[in-house]
N, CA, C and O atoms as CSV, one atom per row, in Angstrom:
chain,resi,resn,atom,element,x,y,z
A,1,MET,N,N,1.113,-1.513,0.433
A,1,MET,CA,C,-0.297,0.371,0.192
A,1,MET,C,C,0.791,1.227,0.449
A,1,MET,O,O,1.798,1.127,1.151
A,2,ARG,N,N,0.118,2.505,-0.650
A,2,ARG,CA,C,0.447,3.564,-0.410
A,2,ARG,C,C,0.112,4.871,-0.975
A,2,ARG,O,O,-0.506,5.028,-2.028
A,3,ILE,N,N,0.638,5.977,-0.075
A,3,ILE,CA,C,-0.528,7.071,0.123
A,3,ILE,C,C,-0.074,7.190,-1.707
A,3,ILE,O,O,0.983,7.017,-2.313
A,4,LEU,N,N,-1.840,7.669,-2.239
A,4,LEU,CA,C,-1.400,8.178,-3.533
A,4,LEU,C,C,-2.119,10.003,-3.858
A,4,LEU,O,O,-1.953,10.767,-4.808
A,5,HIS,N,N,-2.928,10.137,-2.562
A,5,HIS,CA,C,-2.899,11.775,-2.627
A,5,HIS,C,C,-3.731,12.139,-1.949
A,5,HIS,O,O,-4.857,11.662,-2.097
A,6,THR,N,N,-3.329,13.718,-0.351
A,6,THR,CA,C,-4.019,14.102,-0.029
A,6,THR,C,C,-5.554,15.347,-0.505
A,6,THR,O,O,-5.292,16.530,-0.290
A,7,MET,N,N,-6.412,15.171,-0.855
A,7,MET,CA,C,-7.208,15.626,-0.410
A,7,MET,C,C,-7.918,17.197,-0.626
A,7,MET,O,O,-9.049,17.030,-1.083
A,8,LEU,N,N,-7.608,18.662,-0.440
A,8,LEU,CA,C,-7.995,19.511,-0.176
A,8,LEU,C,C,-9.170,19.987,-0.983
A,8,LEU,O,O,-9.254,19.876,-2.206
A,9,ARG,N,N,-10.428,20.743,0.124
A,9,ARG,CA,C,-10.837,21.509,-0.532
A,9,ARG,C,C,-10.769,23.473,-0.598
A,9,ARG,O,O,-10.956,24.087,0.452
A,10,VAL,N,N,-10.630,23.856,-1.254
A,10,VAL,CA,C,-10.190,25.471,-1.605
A,10,VAL,C,C,-11.763,26.286,-2.492
A,10,VAL,O,O,-12.682,25.858,-3.190
A,11,GLY,N,N,-11.215,28.053,-1.776
A,11,GLY,CA,C,-12.382,27.822,-1.692
A,11,GLY,C,C,-12.350,28.941,-3.448
A,11,GLY,O,O,-13.392,29.194,-4.051
A,12,ASN,N,N,-11.153,29.352,-3.861
A,12,ASN,CA,C,-10.396,29.719,-5.158
A,12,ASN,C,C,-9.561,29.250,-6.090
A,12,ASN,O,O,-8.476,29.808,-6.251
A,13,LEU,N,N,-10.046,27.805,-7.093
A,13,LEU,CA,C,-8.621,27.155,-7.640
A,13,LEU,C,C,-7.762,27.782,-7.523
A,13,LEU,O,O,-6.897,27.733,-6.649
A,14,GLN,N,N,-7.917,28.823,-8.826
A,14,GLN,CA,C,-6.305,29.570,-9.449
A,14,GLN,C,C,-6.011,29.691,-8.774
A,14,GLN,O,O,-4.931,29.122,-8.613
A,15,ARG,N,N,-6.582,30.606,-7.453
A,15,ARG,CA,C,-5.484,31.283,-6.318
A,15,ARG,C,C,-4.920,30.008,-5.414
A,15,ARG,O,O,-4.249,30.167,-4.393
A,16,SER,N,N,-5.196,29.078,-5.806
A,16,SER,CA,C,-4.502,28.285,-4.501
A,16,SER,C,C,-3.440,26.886,-5.687
A,16,SER,O,O,-2.956,25.823,-5.296
A,17,ILE,N,N,-3.409,27.417,-6.970
A,17,ILE,CA,C,-3.062,26.709,-8.028
A,17,ILE,C,C,-1.993,26.984,-7.836
A,17,ILE,O,O,-1.086,26.291,-7.376
A,18,ASP,N,N,-1.998,28.794,-8.419
A,18,ASP,CA,C,-1.316,29.370,-7.718
A,18,ASP,C,C,0.265,29.251,-6.820
A,18,ASP,O,O,1.426,29.199,-7.226
A,19,PHE,N,N,-0.310,29.239,-5.505
A,19,PHE,CA,C,-0.060,29.692,-4.503
A,19,PHE,C,C,1.237,27.253,-5.419
A,19,PHE,O,O,2.196,26.828,-6.063
A,20,TYR,N,N,0.697,27.075,-5.068
A,20,TYR,CA,C,0.936,25.843,-5.010
A,20,TYR,C,C,2.614,24.861,-6.483
A,20,TYR,O,O,3.446,23.956,-6.548
A,21,THR,N,N,1.940,26.172,-7.348
A,21,THR,CA,C,2.999,26.382,-7.697
A,21,THR,C,C,4.017,27.142,-8.031
A,21,THR,O,O,5.102,26.862,-8.540
A,22,GLN,N,N,3.181,28.911,-7.423
A,22,GLN,CA,C,4.883,29.405,-7.816
A,22,GLN,C,C,5.288,29.020,-7.131
A,22,GLN,O,O,6.220,28.311,-7.512
A,23,VAL,N,N,5.036,29.048,-5.209
A,23,VAL,CA,C,5.737,29.002,-4.398
A,23,VAL,C,C,6.324,27.899,-4.122
A,23,VAL,O,O,7.509,27.713,-3.845
A,24,MET,N,N,5.282,27.003,-4.219
A,24,MET,CA,C,5.710,25.450,-3.380
A,24,MET,C,C,6.393,24.928,-4.678
A,24,MET,O,O,6.730,23.779,-4.392
A,25,GLY,N,N,6.855,25.249,-6.253
A,25,GLY,CA,C,7.159,25.235,-7.207
A,25,GLY,C,C,6.860,23.332,-7.236
A,25,GLY,O,O,7.613,22.384,-7.453
A,26,MET,N,N,4.949,23.471,-6.798
A,26,MET,CA,C,4.604,22.157,-7.194
A,26,MET,C,C,4.375,22.143,-8.622
A,26,MET,O,O,4.752,23.241,-9.031
A,27,SER,N,N,3.945,21.446,-9.580
A,27,SER,CA,C,3.924,21.492,-11.115
A,27,SER,C,C,2.020,21.398,-11.433
A,27,SER,O,O,1.573,20.530,-10.683
A,28,LEU,N,N,1.256,21.828,-12.015
A,28,LEU,CA,C,0.161,21.186,-12.523
A,28,LEU,C,C,0.281,20.453,-12.819
A,28,LEU,O,O,1.248,20.472,-13.580
A,29,ILE,N,N,-0.573,18.602,-12.648
A,29,ILE,CA,C,-0.885,17.443,-13.794
A,29,ILE,C,C,-1.754,17.462,-14.188
A,29,ILE,O,O,-1.628,17.661,-15.396
A,30,ARG,N,N,-3.093,17.334,-13.808
A,30,ARG,CA,C,-4.344,17.143,-14.606
A,30,ARG,C,C,-5.159,18.600,-14.035
A,30,ARG,O,O,-4.739,19.623,-13.494
A,31,THR,N,N,-6.344,18.193,-14.395
A,31,THR,CA,C,-7.233,19.032,-14.136
A,31,THR,C,C,-8.650,17.911,-14.268
A,31,THR,O,O,-8.985,17.458,-15.362
A,32,THR,N,N,-9.159,17.675,-13.371
A,32,THR,CA,C,-10.677,17.602,-13.987
A,32,THR,C,C,-11.917,18.533,-14.132
A,32,THR,O,O,-12.037,18.865,-12.953
A,33,GLU,N,N,-12.851,19.132,-14.747
A,33,GLU,CA,C,-13.915,19.361,-15.006
A,33,GLU,C,C,-14.990,18.879,-15.021
A,33,GLU,O,O,-15.098,18.084,-15.954
A,34,ARG,N,N,-15.805,18.968,-14.466
A,34,ARG,CA,C,-17.563,18.394,-13.054
A,34,ARG,C,C,-18.983,19.011,-13.705
A,34,ARG,O,O,-20.072,18.758,-13.189
A,35,PRO,N,N,-18.862,19.721,-14.714
A,35,PRO,CA,C,-19.419,20.911,-14.172
A,35,PRO,C,C,-21.264,20.230,-13.798
A,35,PRO,O,O,-22.172,20.705,-13.117
A,36,GLU,N,N,-21.166,19.019,-14.581
A,36,GLU,CA,C,-22.821,19.359,-13.560
A,36,GLU,C,C,-23.164,18.315,-12.307
A,36,GLU,O,O,-24.289,17.825,-12.211
A,37,GLN,N,N,-22.045,17.999,-11.303
A,37,GLN,CA,C,-22.146,17.576,-9.940
A,37,GLN,C,C,-21.702,19.776,-9.131
A,37,GLN,O,O,-21.966,20.455,-8.139
A,38,GLN,N,N,-20.911,19.907,-10.496
A,38,GLN,CA,C,-20.137,21.726,-9.488
A,38,GLN,C,C,-19.334,20.741,-8.788
A,38,GLN,O,O,-19.682,20.284,-7.699
A,39,TYR,N,N,-18.034,20.330,-9.516
A,39,TYR,CA,C,-17.046,20.687,-8.886
A,39,TYR,C,C,-16.149,20.644,-9.661
A,39,TYR,O,O,-16.376,20.344,-10.833
A,40,THR,N,N,-14.236,21.079,-8.992
A,40,THR,CA,C,-13.834,20.684,-9.915
A,40,THR,C,C,-11.949,20.367,-9.465
A,40,THR,O,O,-11.566,20.339,-8.295
A,41,LEU,N,N,-11.594,20.289,-9.923
A,41,LEU,CA,C,-9.884,18.912,-9.377
A,41,LEU,C,C,-9.319,19.217,-10.859
A,41,LEU,O,O,-9.559,19.294,-12.064
A,42,ALA,N,N,-7.864,19.388,-9.243
A,42,ALA,CA,C,-6.967,19.510,-10.073
A,42,ALA,C,C,-5.678,18.806,-9.209
A,42,ALA,O,O,-5.560,19.176,-8.041
A,43,PHE,N,N,-4.746,17.847,-9.714
A,43,PHE,CA,C,-3.843,17.574,-9.696
A,43,PHE,C,C,-2.682,17.667,-10.001
A,43,PHE,O,O,-2.294,17.457,-11.150
A,44,LEU,N,N,-1.531,18.163,-8.550
A,44,LEU,CA,C,-0.100,19.149,-8.891
A,44,LEU,C,C,0.567,17.838,-7.494
A,44,LEU,O,O,0.176,17.143,-6.556
A,45,GLY,N,N,2.231,18.351,-8.554
A,45,GLY,CA,C,3.061,16.879,-7.345
A,45,GLY,C,C,4.527,17.430,-7.883
A,45,GLY,O,O,4.728,18.444,-8.552
A,46,TYR,N,N,5.525,16.438,-7.380
A,46,TYR,CA,C,5.788,16.985,-7.504
A,46,TYR,C,C,7.122,15.998,-8.937
A,46,TYR,O,O,8.180,16.239,-9.517
A,47,GLY,N,N,6.067,14.868,-8.841
A,47,GLY,CA,C,5.465,14.085,-9.675
A,47,GLY,C,C,4.838,13.449,-9.681
A,47,GLY,O,O,4.057,13.464,-8.729
A,48,ARG,N,N,4.649,12.307,-10.814
A,48,ARG,CA,C,3.064,11.536,-11.540
A,48,ARG,C,C,3.453,10.672,-10.866
A,48,ARG,O,O,4.575,10.182,-10.741
A,49,ASN,N,N,1.314,10.190,-9.819
A,49,ASN,CA,C,1.617,8.242,-8.870
A,49,ASN,C,C,1.793,8.130,-10.739
A,49,ASN,O,O,1.541,8.760,-11.765
A,50,PRO,N,N,2.725,6.187,-9.999
A,50,PRO,CA,C,2.946,5.680,-8.472
A,50,PRO,C,C,3.592,6.046,-8.391
A,50,PRO,O,O,3.637,6.007,-7.162
A,51,GLU,N,N,5.043,6.903,-8.861
A,51,GLU,CA,C,5.636,6.978,-8.595
A,51,GLU,C,C,5.844,8.551,-7.393
A,51,GLU,O,O,7.017,8.924,-7.421
A,52,HIS,N,N,4.887,9.486,-6.376
A,52,HIS,CA,C,5.430,11.050,-5.947
A,52,HIS,C,C,3.631,10.735,-5.329
A,52,HIS,O,O,2.620,10.441,-5.966
A,53,ALA,N,N,3.783,10.888,-4.316
A,53,ALA,CA,C,2.463,11.230,-3.942
A,53,ALA,C,C,1.783,12.048,-4.734
A,53,ALA,O,O,2.563,12.462,-5.592
A,54,GLU,N,N,0.299,12.665,-4.935
A,54,GLU,CA,C,0.011,14.122,-5.316
A,54,GLU,C,C,-1.356,14.663,-4.511
A,54,GLU,O,O,-2.304,14.091,-3.973
A,55,LEU,N,N,-0.957,16.100,-4.711
A,55,LEU,CA,C,-1.705,16.532,-4.461
A,55,LEU,C,C,-2.838,17.235,-4.841
A,55,LEU,O,O,-2.766,18.383,-5.279
A,56,GLU,N,N,-4.410,16.321,-4.636
A,56,GLU,CA,C,-5.707,17.594,-5.401
A,56,GLU,C,C,-7.110,18.091,-3.876
A,56,GLU,O,O,-7.802,17.833,-2.891
A,57,LEU,N,N,-6.376,19.333,-5.373
A,57,LEU,CA,C,-7.225,20.398,-4.722
A,57,LEU,C,C,-8.394,20.038,-5.694
A,57,LEU,O,O,-8.263,19.703,-6.871
A,58,THR,N,N,-10.526,20.275,-4.414
A,58,THR,CA,C,-11.240,20.274,-5.008
A,58,THR,C,C,-11.861,21.578,-4.641
A,58,THR,O,O,-11.711,22.092,-3.533
A,59,TYR,N,N,-12.698,22.194,-5.791
A,59,TYR,CA,C,-13.260,23.156,-5.972
A,59,TYR,C,C,-14.407,22.883,-5.985
A,59,TYR,O,O,-14.800,22.670,-7.133
A,60,ASN,N,N,-15.827,22.694,-4.561
A,60,ASN,CA,C,-16.895,22.592,-5.087
A,60,ASN,C,C,-17.548,23.827,-5.033
A,60,ASN,O,O,-17.762,24.574,-4.079
A,61,HIS,N,N,-17.903,23.937,-6.526
A,61,HIS,CA,C,-18.407,25.775,-7.729
A,61,HIS,C,C,-19.581,26.358,-6.734
A,61,HIS,O,O,-20.682,25.823,-6.605
A,62,GLY,N,N,-19.075,27.760,-5.934
A,62,GLY,CA,C,-20.267,28.144,-5.276
A,62,GLY,C,C,-19.923,28.477,-3.583
A,62,GLY,O,O,-20.638,29.158,-2.848
A,63,VAL,N,N,-18.527,27.746,-3.168
A,63,VAL,CA,C,-18.188,27.347,-2.127
A,63,VAL,C,C,-16.868,28.469,-1.747
A,63,VAL,O,O,-15.961,28.118,-2.501
A,64,GLU,N,N,-16.594,29.135,-1.276
A,64,GLU,CA,C,-15.692,30.568,-1.374
A,64,GLU,C,C,-14.765,30.140,0.088
A,64,GLU,O,O,-13.578,30.440,0.212
A,65,GLN,N,N,-15.429,29.516,0.962
A,65,GLN,CA,C,-14.393,29.019,2.512
A,65,GLN,C,C,-15.072,28.309,3.032
A,65,GLN,O,O,-16.293,28.362,3.178
A,66,TYR,N,N,-13.556,26.777,3.723
A,66,TYR,CA,C,-14.187,26.436,4.085
A,66,TYR,C,C,-14.351,26.312,6.166
A,66,TYR,O,O,-13.993,27.349,6.724
A,67,GLU,N,N,-14.654,25.593,6.765
A,67,GLU,CA,C,-14.279,25.650,8.702
A,67,GLU,C,C,-12.832,24.643,8.491
A,67,GLU,O,O,-13.132,23.577,7.952
A,68,LEU,N,N,-11.883,24.726,8.692
A,68,LEU,CA,C,-11.194,23.963,8.944
A,68,LEU,C,C,-11.297,22.673,10.268
A,68,LEU,O,O,-11.708,21.572,9.901
A,69,GLY,N,N,-11.064,22.786,11.190
A,69,GLY,CA,C,-12.439,21.876,11.421
A,69,GLY,C,C,-10.384,22.696,12.768
A,69,GLY,O,O,-9.630,23.669,12.795
A,70,THR,N,N,-10.660,20.970,13.711
A,70,THR,CA,C,-9.782,20.889,14.263
A,70,THR,C,C,-8.484,19.163,14.113
A,70,THR,O,O,-7.356,18.671,14.100
A,71,ALA,N,N,-9.709,19.055,14.054
A,71,ALA,CA,C,-8.896,17.064,13.360
A,71,ALA,C,C,-7.979,18.052,12.299
A,71,ALA,O,O,-7.397,18.867,13.015
A,72,TYR,N,N,-7.625,18.290,10.817
A,72,TYR,CA,C,-6.236,19.008,10.034
A,72,TYR,C,C,-5.820,18.544,10.773
A,72,TYR,O,O,-6.415,18.040,11.726
A,73,GLY,N,N,-4.010,18.568,10.472
A,73,GLY,CA,C,-2.880,19.042,11.223
A,73,GLY,C,C,-2.439,19.764,10.078
A,73,GLY,O,O,-2.787,20.932,9.899
A,74,HIS,N,N,-1.468,18.959,9.044
A,74,HIS,CA,C,-0.912,19.291,7.710
A,74,HIS,C,C,-0.504,18.994,7.102
A,74,HIS,O,O,-0.802,17.813,7.286
A,75,ILE,N,N,0.571,18.970,5.637
A,75,ILE,CA,C,0.991,18.122,5.212
A,75,ILE,C,C,2.317,18.785,4.896
A,75,ILE,O,O,2.438,19.852,4.294
A,76,ALA,N,N,3.258,18.064,5.351
A,76,ALA,CA,C,4.851,17.991,5.377
A,76,ALA,C,C,5.109,17.589,4.026
A,76,ALA,O,O,4.412,17.136,3.118
A,77,ILE,N,N,6.274,17.878,4.157
A,77,ILE,CA,C,7.321,19.028,2.779
A,77,ILE,C,C,9.080,18.920,2.878
A,77,ILE,O,O,9.667,19.931,3.266
A,78,GLY,N,N,10.066,17.420,2.447
A,78,GLY,CA,C,11.616,17.504,2.090
A,78,GLY,C,C,12.209,18.620,1.689
A,78,GLY,O,O,12.177,19.173,0.590
A,79,VAL,N,N,12.676,18.866,2.536
A,79,VAL,CA,C,13.007,20.420,1.818
A,79,VAL,C,C,14.626,20.527,1.723
A,79,VAL,O,O,15.046,19.981,2.744
A,80,ASP,N,N,16.092,21.152,0.673
A,80,ASP,CA,C,17.233,21.191,1.197
A,80,ASP,C,C,17.612,22.199,1.270
A,80,ASP,O,O,18.761,22.289,0.840
A,81,ASP,N,N,17.006,23.510,1.796
A,81,ASP,CA,C,17.491,24.353,2.894
A,81,ASP,C,C,16.368,25.430,2.555
A,81,ASP,O,O,16.161,26.285,1.694
A,82,ILE,N,N,15.483,24.699,4.212
A,82,ILE,CA,C,15.140,26.046,4.917
A,82,ILE,C,C,14.739,26.313,4.790
A,82,ILE,O,O,13.543,26.266,4.500
A,83,VAL,N,N,16.231,27.405,5.042
A,83,VAL,CA,C,16.344,28.967,5.268
A,83,VAL,C,C,15.541,29.708,3.594
A,83,VAL,O,O,14.523,30.357,3.355
A,84,ALA,N,N,17.031,28.982,2.509
A,84,ALA,CA,C,16.139,29.523,1.447
A,84,ALA,C,C,14.788,29.823,0.799
A,84,ALA,O,O,14.491,30.713,0.001
A,85,THR,N,N,13.672,28.374,1.615
A,85,THR,CA,C,12.855,28.035,0.774
A,85,THR,C,C,11.913,29.221,1.159
A,85,THR,O,O,11.388,30.065,0.432
A,86,CYS,N,N,11.843,29.016,2.698
A,86,CYS,CA,C,11.042,30.052,3.645
A,86,CYS,C,C,11.558,31.850,3.113
A,86,CYS,O,O,10.569,32.538,2.862
A,87,ASN,N,N,12.540,32.383,2.987
A,87,ASN,CA,C,13.074,32.949,2.484
A,87,ASN,C,C,12.241,32.666,0.475
A,87,ASN,O,O,11.199,33.305,0.329
A,88,ALA,N,N,12.525,32.136,-0.332
A,88,ALA,CA,C,10.968,32.525,-1.513
A,88,ALA,C,C,9.982,32.370,-0.875
A,88,ALA,O,O,9.832,33.350,-0.146
A,89,VAL,N,N,8.948,31.409,-0.710
A,89,VAL,CA,C,7.948,32.016,0.054
A,89,VAL,C,C,7.445,32.767,0.603
A,89,VAL,O,O,6.219,32.852,0.533
A,90,ARG,N,N,8.240,33.678,1.429
A,90,ARG,CA,C,7.934,34.669,1.873
A,90,ARG,C,C,7.307,36.179,0.909
A,90,ARG,O,O,6.368,36.974,0.936
A,91,ASP,N,N,8.519,35.891,0.137
A,91,ASP,CA,C,9.184,36.387,-1.185
A,91,ASP,C,C,7.827,36.257,-2.254
A,91,ASP,O,O,7.553,37.342,-2.766
A,92,LYS,N,N,6.900,35.071,-2.694
A,92,LYS,CA,C,5.943,35.379,-3.654
A,92,LYS,C,C,5.193,34.901,-2.818
A,92,LYS,O,O,4.336,34.284,-3.451
A,93,ALA,N,N,4.927,34.784,-1.320
A,93,ALA,CA,C,3.424,34.538,-1.206
A,93,ALA,C,C,2.627,36.283,-0.081
A,93,ALA,O,O,1.740,36.417,0.762
A,94,ALA,N,N,3.475,37.089,-0.677
A,94,ALA,CA,C,3.574,37.976,-0.126
A,94,ALA,C,C,2.461,38.470,-1.599
A,94,ALA,O,O,1.632,39.318,-1.269
A,95,THR,N,N,2.425,38.250,-2.352
A,95,THR,CA,C,1.039,38.259,-3.814
A,95,THR,C,C,0.507,37.507,-4.150
A,95,THR,O,O,-0.133,37.678,-5.188
A,96,LEU,N,N,0.462,36.235,-3.468
A,96,LEU,CA,C,-0.019,35.020,-4.149
A,96,LEU,C,C,-0.617,34.528,-2.397
A,96,LEU,O,O,-1.565,33.750,-2.504
A,97,GLY,N,N,-0.347,34.748,-1.305
A,97,GLY,CA,C,-1.035,34.490,-0.703
A,97,GLY,C,C,-0.517,33.664,0.696
A,97,GLY,O,O,0.564,33.078,0.648
A,98,GLY,N,N,-1.079,33.646,1.560
A,98,GLY,CA,C,-0.864,32.556,2.749
A,98,GLY,C,C,1.131,33.439,3.076
A,98,GLY,O,O,1.506,34.612,3.089
A,99,GLY,N,N,1.821,32.192,3.264
A,99,GLY,CA,C,3.029,33.595,4.900
A,99,GLY,C,C,3.525,31.967,5.483
A,99,GLY,O,O,2.827,31.003,5.796
A,100,ILE,N,N,4.997,32.144,5.472
A,100,ILE,CA,C,5.424,31.494,6.855
A,100,ILE,C,C,4.615,32.102,8.490
A,100,ILE,O,O,3.943,33.110,8.707
A,101,THR,N,N,5.132,30.778,9.562
A,101,THR,CA,C,3.930,31.001,9.973
A,101,THR,C,C,5.090,30.316,11.431
A,101,THR,O,O,4.808,30.038,12.597
A,102,ARG,N,N,6.142,30.259,10.820
A,102,ARG,CA,C,6.552,29.058,12.160
A,102,ARG,C,C,8.285,29.409,11.582
A,102,ARG,O,O,8.866,28.620,10.837
A,103,GLU,N,N,8.577,29.998,11.807
A,103,GLU,CA,C,10.459,30.732,11.116
A,103,GLU,C,C,10.546,29.071,10.861
A,103,GLU,O,O,9.577,28.313,10.821
A,104,PRO,N,N,11.995,28.694,10.697
A,104,PRO,CA,C,13.166,27.684,10.498
A,104,PRO,C,C,13.738,27.476,11.832
A,104,PRO,O,O,14.108,28.354,12.612
A,105,GLY,N,N,13.763,26.290,11.986
A,105,GLY,CA,C,14.714,26.434,13.768
A,105,GLY,C,C,14.006,24.738,14.027
A,105,GLY,O,O,13.056,24.341,13.352
A,106,PRO,N,N,14.577,24.009,14.962
A,106,PRO,CA,C,15.078,22.318,15.619
A,106,PRO,C,C,13.057,22.365,16.268
A,106,PRO,O,O,12.341,23.094,16.954
A,107,VAL,N,N,12.957,21.230,15.570
A,107,VAL,CA,C,11.448,20.937,16.343
A,107,VAL,C,C,12.102,20.477,17.382
A,107,VAL,O,O,13.151,19.842,17.484
A,108,LYS,N,N,10.769,21.187,18.712
A,108,LYS,CA,C,10.302,21.272,20.685
A,108,LYS,C,C,11.419,19.606,19.951
A,108,LYS,O,O,11.491,18.958,18.907
A,109,GLY,N,N,12.069,19.619,21.336
A,109,GLY,CA,C,13.243,18.844,22.439
A,109,GLY,C,C,14.173,17.460,20.940
A,109,GLY,O,O,14.406,16.259,21.082
A,110,GLY,N,N,14.418,18.283,19.823
A,110,GLY,CA,C,15.520,17.473,19.443
A,110,GLY,C,C,15.717,18.805,17.874
A,110,GLY,O,O,15.628,20.032,17.837
A,111,ASN,N,N,16.042,17.615,16.664
A,111,ASN,CA,C,17.302,18.481,15.911
A,111,ASN,C,C,17.306,19.182,14.520
A,111,ASN,O,O,17.864,19.956,13.742
A,112,THR,N,N,15.521,17.730,14.970
A,112,THR,CA,C,15.046,18.048,13.053
A,112,THR,C,C,15.050,19.575,12.765
A,112,THR,O,O,15.245,20.465,13.593
A,113,LEU,N,N,14.848,19.686,11.704
A,113,LEU,CA,C,14.802,21.215,11.452
A,113,LEU,C,C,14.332,21.429,11.085
A,113,LEU,O,O,14.575,21.090,9.927
A,114,ILE,N,N,12.509,22.527,11.224
A,114,ILE,CA,C,11.534,22.730,10.315
A,114,ILE,C,C,11.212,23.743,10.133
A,114,ILE,O,O,12.010,24.626,10.447
A,115,ALA,N,N,9.539,24.249,9.382
A,115,ALA,CA,C,9.003,25.945,9.658
A,115,ALA,C,C,7.643,25.738,9.243
A,115,ALA,O,O,7.570,25.051,8.224
A,116,PHE,N,N,6.274,26.212,9.832
A,116,PHE,CA,C,5.477,25.554,8.915
A,116,PHE,C,C,5.201,27.528,8.104
A,116,PHE,O,O,5.738,28.628,8.234
A,117,ILE,N,N,4.226,27.016,7.433
A,117,ILE,CA,C,3.913,27.447,6.649
A,117,ILE,C,C,1.957,27.796,5.751
A,117,ILE,O,O,1.284,26.885,5.269
A,118,THR,N,N,1.592,29.041,5.780
A,118,THR,CA,C,0.041,27.801,4.891
A,118,THR,C,C,-0.240,28.939,3.564
A,118,THR,O,O,0.264,29.921,3.018
A,119,ASP,N,N,-1.265,28.148,3.508
A,119,ASP,CA,C,-1.698,28.191,1.973
A,119,ASP,C,C,-2.417,29.679,2.093
A,119,ASP,O,O,-1.969,30.356,3.019
A,120,PRO,N,N,-3.689,30.425,1.129
A,120,PRO,CA,C,-3.874,31.112,1.419
A,120,PRO,C,C,-5.394,30.617,2.601
A,120,PRO,O,O,-5.985,31.192,3.516
A,121,ASP,N,N,-5.498,29.474,2.024
A,121,ASP,CA,C,-7.252,28.935,2.462
A,121,ASP,C,C,-6.208,28.853,3.725
A,121,ASP,O,O,-6.765,28.909,4.821
A,122,GLY,N,N,-5.733,28.812,3.730
A,122,GLY,CA,C,-5.649,28.640,5.648
A,122,GLY,C,C,-4.918,27.630,6.645
A,122,GLY,O,O,-4.779,27.581,7.867
A,123,TYR,N,N,-4.299,26.433,4.990
A,123,TYR,CA,C,-4.201,25.056,5.533
A,123,TYR,C,C,-1.943,25.013,5.737
A,123,TYR,O,O,-1.181,25.813,5.194
A,124,LYS,N,N,-1.518,23.790,6.688
A,124,LYS,CA,C,-0.549,24.361,7.057
A,124,LYS,C,C,-0.202,23.026,6.112
A,124,LYS,O,O,-0.630,21.885,5.936
A,125,VAL,N,N,1.079,24.099,5.515
A,125,VAL,CA,C,2.689,23.592,5.612
A,125,VAL,C,C,3.723,22.650,5.956
A,125,VAL,O,O,4.540,23.468,5.533
A,126,GLU,N,N,4.275,21.920,6.240
A,126,GLU,CA,C,4.966,21.624,7.138
A,126,GLU,C,C,6.742,22.090,6.253
A,126,GLU,O,O,6.484,22.453,5.105
A,127,LEU,N,N,7.329,22.110,6.357
A,127,LEU,CA,C,8.721,22.280,5.946
A,127,LEU,C,C,9.515,21.203,6.230
A,127,LEU,O,O,10.412,22.012,5.993
A,128,ILE,N,N,10.186,19.998,6.551
A,128,ILE,CA,C,11.477,19.484,7.134
A,128,ILE,C,C,13.512,19.326,6.148
A,128,ILE,O,O,14.236,18.703,5.372
A,129,GLN,N,N,13.415,20.053,6.733
A,129,GLN,CA,C,15.133,20.050,6.296
A,129,GLN,C,C,15.607,18.840,5.873
A,129,GLN,O,O,15.985,18.124,6.800
A,130,SER,N,N,15.672,18.545,5.179
A,130,SER,CA,C,16.659,17.107,4.389
A,130,SER,C,C,18.057,16.687,5.216
A,130,SER,O,O,19.081,17.368,5.169
A,131,GLY,N,N,17.929,15.550,5.916
A,131,GLY,CA,C,18.764,14.847,6.005
A,131,GLY,C,C,18.896,15.865,7.963
A,131,GLY,O,O,19.897,16.000,8.667
A,132,THR,N,N,17.645,16.285,8.184
A,132,THR,CA,C,17.975,16.134,9.631
A,132,THR,C,C,16.755,15.646,11.143
A,132,THR,O,O,16.621,16.136,12.264
A,133,LEU,N,N,16.287,14.854,10.659
A,133,LEU,CA,C,15.148,13.744,10.526
A,133,LEU,C,C,15.810,13.160,11.686
A,133,LEU,O,O,15.380,12.119,12.184
């Protein structure tokens, strides 16, 4: 078994596609339009299934905002240089939405370097410095 994708419901599909492609460096892999069912899907990632897990963004037509609730935690992404990544995110997110919510530093009680960002819909993404796990 393996994880194929993670799905997030978003309030503005293009804004979220722009964030994950321009800020997070993912590629738009494919979109699926379902007008009769009133939703659109966009699959993004750093590669295609089955070699890589994908992020599925779901836009339900006419829904601009969701309650995130207390059960959602975060998506984790490994990065080679956490400081450079955060600087790039900070610069790009200024125009696309989202931003840094925890600057790079060690996880409490450990040596793993992490940072947190938030996407334009408020979803949290953890960045983990490669080689510090």
